NUZA-592221 format. One line per 5 residues: number of its first residue (from 0); their letters; for each residue x negated, y, z of N, C-alpha, C, CB. Coordinates in steps of 0.05 Angstrom, whole numbers, always signed. Glycine has a CB too. Layout:
! residues N
NUM = A = X:Y:Z:X:Y:Z:X:Y:Z:X:Y:Z | ...
***
This chain:
! residues 98
0 = XXXXX = -17:-24:+0:+0:+0:+0:-18:+25:+0:+19:+0:+24 | -12:+43:-17:-27:+68:-20:-20:+88:+2:-24:+80:-47 | -40:+103:+11:-36:+124:+30:-28:+149:+16:-61:+129:+47 | -8:+164:+26:-2:+190:+14:-25:+209:+19:+25:+201:+26 | -27:+228:+1:-49:+248:+3:-49:+263:+29:-48:+267:-21
5 = XXXXX = -26:+268:+40:-24:+283:+65:-37:+267:+87:+5:+289:+72 | -34:+241:+88:-47:+224:+108:-77:+223:+104:-35:+195:+107 | -86:+222:+79:-114:+222:+74:-126:+249:+83:-120:+217:+44 | -113:+271:+77:-123:+297:+86:-124:+299:+117:-105:+319:+76 | -104:+288:+130:-104:+288:+160:-128:+271:+170:-78:+276:+171
10 = XXXXX = -132:+248:+158:-155:+231:+166:-181:+245:+161:-154:+204:+151 | -184:+258:+138:-208:+272:+131:-213:+295:+151:-206:+284:+102 | -193:+310:+158:-196:+332:+177:-204:+321:+204:-170:+348:+180 | -193:+298:+212:-200:+285:+238:-229:+276:+237:-181:+262:+244 | -238:+264:+216:-265:+255:+213:-285:+278:+212:-268:+238:+188
15 = XXXXX = -277:+300:+199:-295:+324:+199:-298:+335:+227:-284:+345:+179 | -277:+335:+242:-279:+345:+270:-296:+327:+287:-251:+347:+283 | -294:+301:+283:-311:+282:+297:-340:+286:+290:-302:+253:+291 | -346:+291:+264:-373:+296:+255:-384:+321:+268:-374:+298:+224 | -368:+342:+268:-376:+367:+281:-383:+363:+310:-354:+389:+277
20 = XXXXX = -366:+348:+324:-371:+343:+353:-397:+327:+356:-347:+328:+365 | -401:+307:+340:-425:+290:+342:-450:+306:+336:-423:+266:+322 | -449:+324:+316:-472:+341:+310:-478:+360:+333:-467:+356:+284 | -457:+370:+345:-460:+388:+368:-474:+374:+391:-434:+400:+377 | -465:+349:+397:-477:+333:+418:-506:+328:+412:-462:+306:+422
25 = XXXXX = -512:+321:+387:-540:+316:+379:-557:+341:+382:-541:+306:+350 | -547:+363:+373:-562:+388:+374:-567:+396:+403:-547:+411:+360 | -547:+393:+420:-551:+400:+449:-571:+382:+462:-524:+398:+464 | -570:+356:+455:-589:+337:+466:-618:+344:+458:-582:+308:+458 | -621:+348:+432:-648:+354:+422:-658:+381:+433:-648:+355:+391
30 = XXXXX = -640:+400:+435:-647:+426:+446:-656:+424:+475:-623:+445:+444 | -642:+408:+491:-650:+405:+519:-678:+392:+520:-630:+387:+534 | -682:+372:+504:-708:+358:+504:-730:+377:+495:-708:+333:+486 | -725:+393:+475:-745:+413:+465:-751:+433:+486:-735:+427:+439 | -731:+442:+501:-736:+462:+522:-753:+449:+545:-710:+472:+534
35 = XXXXX = -746:+424:+552:-762:+411:+573:-791:+407:+564:-749:+383:+579 | -795:+404:+538:-823:+401:+528:-837:+427:+526:-822:+387:+501 | -823:+449:+530:-836:+476:+530:-834:+490:+503:-864:+473:+538 | -819:+480:+484:-818:+492:+458:-804:+519:+458:-804:+474:+438 | -787:+525:+478:-774:+550:+480:-792:+573:+489:-751:+549:+498
40 = XXXXX = -815:+566:+499:-834:+586:+510:-856:+593:+491:-845:+576:+536 | -857:+581:+468:-879:+586:+450:-869:+600:+425:-894:+561:+442 | -886:+615:+411:-879:+628:+386:-889:+611:+364:-890:+657:+385 | -870:+601:+347:-877:+585:+324:-857:+591:+303:-878:+554:+331 | -866:+592:+278:-848:+597:+256:-828:+574:+253:-865:+600:+230
45 = XXXXX = -803:+580:+247:-783:+560:+244:-790:+538:+224:-756:+573:+236 | -802:+546:+201:-810:+527:+181:-831:+508:+192:-820:+541:+156 | -850:+518:+207:-871:+501:+219:-859:+482:+240:-893:+518:+232 | -840:+493:+255:-827:+476:+276:-811:+454:+263:-810:+493:+294 | -796:+461:+241:-780:+441:+227:-798:+419:+216:-763:+454:+206
50 = XXXXX = -820:+428:+204:-839:+408:+192:-850:+390:+214:-862:+423:+178 | -856:+401:+237:-866:+384:+259:-844:+365:+269:-876:+402:+283 | -819:+374:+270:-797:+356:+278:-794:+334:+257:-771:+372:+281 | -797:+341:+232:-795:+321:+211:-817:+300:+213:-796:+334:+183 | -841:+308:+221:-862:+289:+225:-856:+271:+249:-889:+304:+230
55 = XXXXX = -844:+282:+270:-837:+266:+293:-815:+246:+285:-826:+284:+317 | -796:+255:+269:-775:+237:+260:-786:+214:+243:-754:+252:+244 | -806:+220:+226:-818:+200:+210:-833:+180:+228:-838:+212:+190 | -846:+190:+248:-861:+173:+267:-842:+152:+279:-874:+190:+289 | -818:+161:+288:-800:+143:+301:-784:+126:+281:-781:+159:+318
60 = XXXXX = -783:+134:+256:-770:+118:+236:-790:+98:+224:-759:+135:+213 | -816:+101:+230:-836:+83:+221:-848:+90:+194:-824:+56:+220 | -842:+114:+184:-855:+122:+159:-880:+138:+165:-836:+138:+141 | -897:+142:+145:-922:+155:+149:-918:+185:+153:-941:+150:+126 | -928:+196:+175:-926:+225:+180:-945:+239:+161:-933:+232:+210
65 = XXXXX = -938:+264:+154:-955:+279:+137:-952:+272:+107:-983:+276:+145 | -931:+259:+100:-927:+252:+72:-919:+277:+56:-905:+230:+69 | -914:+273:+31:-908:+296:+14:-880:+306:+17:-913:+289:-15 | -863:+293:+33:-836:+303:+38:-815:+294:+19:-836:+332:+39 | -822:+277:+0:-802:+269:-20:-782:+249:-10:-816:+257:-44
70 = XXXXX = -787:+236:+13:-768:+217:+24:-751:+229:+46:-783:+193:+34 | -746:+255:+44:-729:+268:+64:-700:+259:+62:-730:+299:+61 | -687:+259:+85:-659:+251:+84:-642:+273:+73:-649:+243:+113 | -617:+266:+65:-599:+286:+54:-586:+303:+75:-578:+272:+38 | -592:+298:+100:-579:+313:+122:-593:+340:+127:-580:+297:+148
75 = XXXXX = -594:+356:+107:-605:+383:+111:-634:+387:+103:-601:+391:+138 | -649:+367:+98:-677:+370:+91:-679:+377:+62:-693:+345:+98 | -694:+397:+55:-696:+406:+27:-720:+395:+13:-696:+435:+26 | -740:+386:+27:-764:+377:+15:-782:+399:+6:-757:+360:-9 | -776:+424:+13:-792:+447:+5:-813:+455:+25:-775:+470:-2
80 = XXXXX = -811:+444:+49:-830:+451:+70:-855:+434:+69:-817:+449:+98 | -878:+445:+74:-902:+428:+74:-902:+411:+98:-927:+446:+73 | -910:+386:+95:-913:+368:+118:-938:+376:+133:-914:+338:+108 | -936:+372:+159:-959:+378:+176:-969:+352:+189:-953:+399:+197 | -992:+353:+201:-1002:+330:+215:-1002:+334:+245:-1031:+323:+205
85 = XXXXX = -984:+350:+254:-982:+356:+283:-968:+333:+297:-967:+382:+288 | -979:+326:+320:-965:+307:+337:-946:+322:+355:-985:+289:+354 | -928:+308:+368:-909:+321:+386:-924:+337:+408:-891:+301:+399 | -946:+327:+418:-962:+341:+438:-975:+366:+426:-982:+323:+449 | -983:+364:+401:-996:+388:+389:-976:+410:+385:-1009:+380:+362
90 = XXXXX = -951:+403:+378:-931:+424:+375:-926:+439:+401:-904:+411:+365 | -924:+424:+423:-920:+437:+449:-943:+454:+457:-914:+415:+469 | -967:+448:+447:-990:+463:+456:-996:+487:+439:-1014:+445:+455 | -982:+491:+417:-987:+514:+400:-976:+540:+412:-974:+510:+372 | -987:+562:+405:-977:+588:+414:-955:+596:+394:-999:+610:+415
95 = XXX = -931:+601:+404:-909:+609:+387:-882:+605:+401:-909:+594:+362 | -861:+612:+387:-834:+610:+398:-815:+600:+377:-824:+637:+409 | -796:+583:+385:-777:+572:+366:-756:+593:+358:-762:+548:+378
***
């Protein structure tokens, strides 16, 4: 039996709200961890910080850190940022602010 378009739209709106809530939870969790690590107290360019976070993500996904960035996920990564060879500890030790 086919679903009417109104039901599909309702389901889509519900799923979009669930996605928004999940992304908010993830962002708050990562933000809390970054603050605990001291990233809120340093001055660092957003692009450099994003590149360092991408390297950390690659480390935990098991891919090689410092790659050319072509295997970025579709979740917001553009592949235009240069990859860095910073470790998580090196990011926390840099002078800068997020």
